[in-house]
Residue, then its C-alpha position, 0 to 999 in steps of 0.5 A: m591482788d591475792l595470787g592464790l599462792k598461800g600454802r604452796t611450796a617453792l624452790i628458788t635457786g640463786a636465792s641469796r641475792g638479786i632476782g632470786l632474793a626479790t622473788a623469795n621476798l615476794l613469795a614469802a609475803e604471798g604465804c609460800e613455804l620456801h626452799l632457798a638454794a645458793r652457794d653462800e650458806s651465811l647469806l641464806q641463813a640471814h635471809k631465812a631468819r629475816l623472812k621467817a620473822a617477817h612472814g611466819v612461813k617455813i624456810h629451808i636452805h640448801a647451800r649447794d654449788l649447782s654447777r656440779t651434777a651431784e649437787v643438783e641431783a641432791l637438791g632435786a631429791a630433797c625438793r622433788d615435791v615442791d609446787v613451784l620451781v624457779n630456776n635462777a642460778g647463773d653467771i655467764p661471763i661477758g666476752n667474745l669468742k677469744q676472751v671466753d676460754s673453753k674452761t670458763w665457757r663450760e663451767s658457766w654453762d654447767l651452772k646455767v644451762f645444764g643446771y637448769v636442765d638437770l634440776t628441771r628433769i627431776i622436779y618436772y617428772a615429780m610434778v607430772e606424777r602429781r599432775a600439778g606444778v609450775i616451773v619458771n626459768v629466769i633466762g635473759a634478753a640476750g637470747k633475743n639480741p645477738n651480741p658478739d661480746y656476750i657470746a656465751g650468754c647469748m647462746a645459753n639464753i637462746a638454748l634455755n628459751m627453746f628448752t622452755q618452749c619444747l617442754g611448755g607445750e607438752a607440760m600442759r598435757h600433764g597438768v604442769r606449766v613451764c614458763a620463762v622470763n627474759p629480763g633486759p638491763i636490771n639493776s642487780d649487783r652484777h649489772l651495776k658492777h658491769v655498768k660502773e665499769i663501762a662508765a669508768k671506761t667511757l665517761g671517766d667516772e664510774s659514778r656517772w653510770p646513770e647517764l648510760q641508762a638515760k638513753f633507755p625508753a624508761k630512762r632507767a634500768g629495771s628493778v629486781e622487784e619488777v622481775a619478781n612480780t612477773i615470776a610470782f604471777l607466772a607461778s600463780p593460778r592467775a597465769s593458769y593458761i600460760s605455758g611455753a611462753s617467755i616474757k620479755i621484761d626490758g622496758g621496751l628497750s629491745v623494740s625501741k627505735r630510738t637510742g636517745 
């Protein structure tokens, strides 16, 4: 299916790995000019060369620490004319109220919560001026599933879902759409590291991590490509009547009544 994205320009944050990189791969294949933002310049350079060779599209890289307001503002200024913004940069630690100290909590929210908000503020109003554009926030299913052992992440995600809803309804009045995806367990590098740690602790062997996912309805976790497929659809004209919505991508896990 042609998503109608050829010739569009997209900014993807957290683009050096995982969901961000999978989204970059797909949007490049669809013919989008890309701005890729992440901390690791060497990785971005490697992805730029590969994507340009494979798809012949323009790739711009931005090595930025988006937990810093000045870095966010600089990125927004450089990319204010993009057609699509994918907010994806974020790494909120696992832990309960006692384990996640104030400094760690604030630093992680500076990246995922305030980083999303501040970058959106710049890009959104540029889109409003043009009466065109799409913003897709990559959030997470934890915002719908209270977990005291991931308290900072749960709170961040529910805030960003509300942010999407608050902006999404008003955006349509100005020719702009704002959506979100809420991935559940996805086999990204970060998730695999975590699930291996759990397997080592509970099963005595980190290599037994697939056994932990066998209880899921799909008998597995999702892939980063499956999330990227949904992001690309939401960013495309084929989703032209969707705004303010948060799409859950968890293989039915959150609504399953069975644990095994």
